[in-house]
C-alpha positions, 0 to 999 in steps of 0.5 A: 500500500503506497501513501497517497501524496498529492504533488502541489509544487516542485520545490528546489533543494535547499542546503540548510537542513531545515529547508521547507517543503509542502504536502497538499494545498487542501490541508495546509493554510495558504502558503504556510509550509511551502516556502523556504522560511524556517519560522513559517514552517513549524507545525503546531496544529492540535486537535481541539479535543486532545488539547482540552485534556490538561491532566494525565490519568497516568504518567510513565517514565520511559528512562534510559540507562542510569547508574541505578536503572536499566533502560526501559526504552530503545534509542537509536543506534544505542550509542549516545555519541552517534545516535543515528549510527552515522545515518546507517543504523537508527534502529540498532538499539531495538535490534539489540534488545528485541531482534524479533522486532526487525526479523521477518521470515527469518531475515533481519530487515535493515534500517536502509536497503541498498543505502536508501529508505525510499525508491525515489529520493531527490528534490525533483521527486519530493511528494510524488507517489512511487512504487516502494514494494521492493522496500516494503519487503526488504527495509524495516520501516517500509515493512512496518509502516502504518500505511501498509497496515491500514490504508486509512493512514495514507491520506492527508498531511500527517500521512508523511508520518506513516509512510516509512520515510525516515530520512530527508532524501532532499524532500525536506518537509515533505518528509517530516514535521518540524515541531517547536516545544508546543508540539502537535496533537492529532487523532488517528484515523481508526482506534487501536486494537492491539500493538506490541510497541511504539516508536518514533523516528526523530532528529534535532534541527535548527536554523543555525548556519551550516557547520554548527551541528551538535548533539542535543538532549530532548525531554520528550513527552508522548501522550496517548489518548483513549475515549472510553464509552461516553466519557471524555478523552483520557490522556496517558503521558509517556515521558522520555528524559534526555533523548540525545539526538543529532542536530544539523550534523546531517538531515539524514541522521535520524534515530528510532526511539520507543518502548514496549507497552508490556514494560509498563503493564499498559494496554494500548487497546482503545488509543485514538490519538497522540500528541508530542511535546518536548523541552531541551535541557541541554543543546550541547556545543557545536561539534562541527565548529572550529571553536564549539564553545564560542559557536554555542555562545554566538548561536544560542537556540530557543525552542518556543517559536512564539518568542522572537529570537534569531535561532531556534531548535526544533524536533524533526519528527519523521515517522510514528510507528506501531509495527504489526498493530491492528485497528478497528474496522 
């Protein structure tokens, strides 16, 4: 099943990692998200029903490894110094902890197939439908994508989160949501019936100049929503402290971060929506600058885009994964 994208306009490839792209004029507002302006491209749309839920019914700490605790999450390559495995193995930690999750018919599916995640990378192909059937057989995220599980995930702006694409591929924001700290919240097209684990493919990104890449720590909260019977929506908060991601080192350096529901004795049945917010406790020094500390002082970054600053740091969300899940009819 291929994601149903509509091509609105072919955009030039822009060198900066946070260059913008578009999806559909029907779902975007005017020229928002289709120009090259970073500030205008961040996505902050919330479903009103989800935004109205201010208190979580329960909160779960999806912590990494500490001095006293083993990690209850999988996080990129498993190497905090190189979370994406240099862009080649963003699911290495999942494979190490749950090899069955990446194994299909006795074969371990790689993060990339022949070095790619889609069949038609390149700016000239941005947003265009393509035959990814070979990748669906041989590459991890294409095989496990939500749009392949259920075609209802193949429509609209958020279909980019369900289509298996985990790198920029010169598609820029055709491939991701650029989120400031206020995040976004959306309903799923159907109600979740069963699922073993949740994952999100992410990286950091900012509008600092080329050559100012660094490692950034994100405190991410993923809220899941249920709507039991005639009651209002219930929110369940899963907090991910200190998720280390690569920011502007490369637009292709993404990482899969997530957890197994069973580690929290949580039944995901009945989930109807999701939201993502975050904060950045440590942006880190610029690892690609001649003088990292000086560059850090010269290019301070902020995560709230309702404030006026020169430089911002965002969470780039490429994929929402609920592999092998089942959904309501």
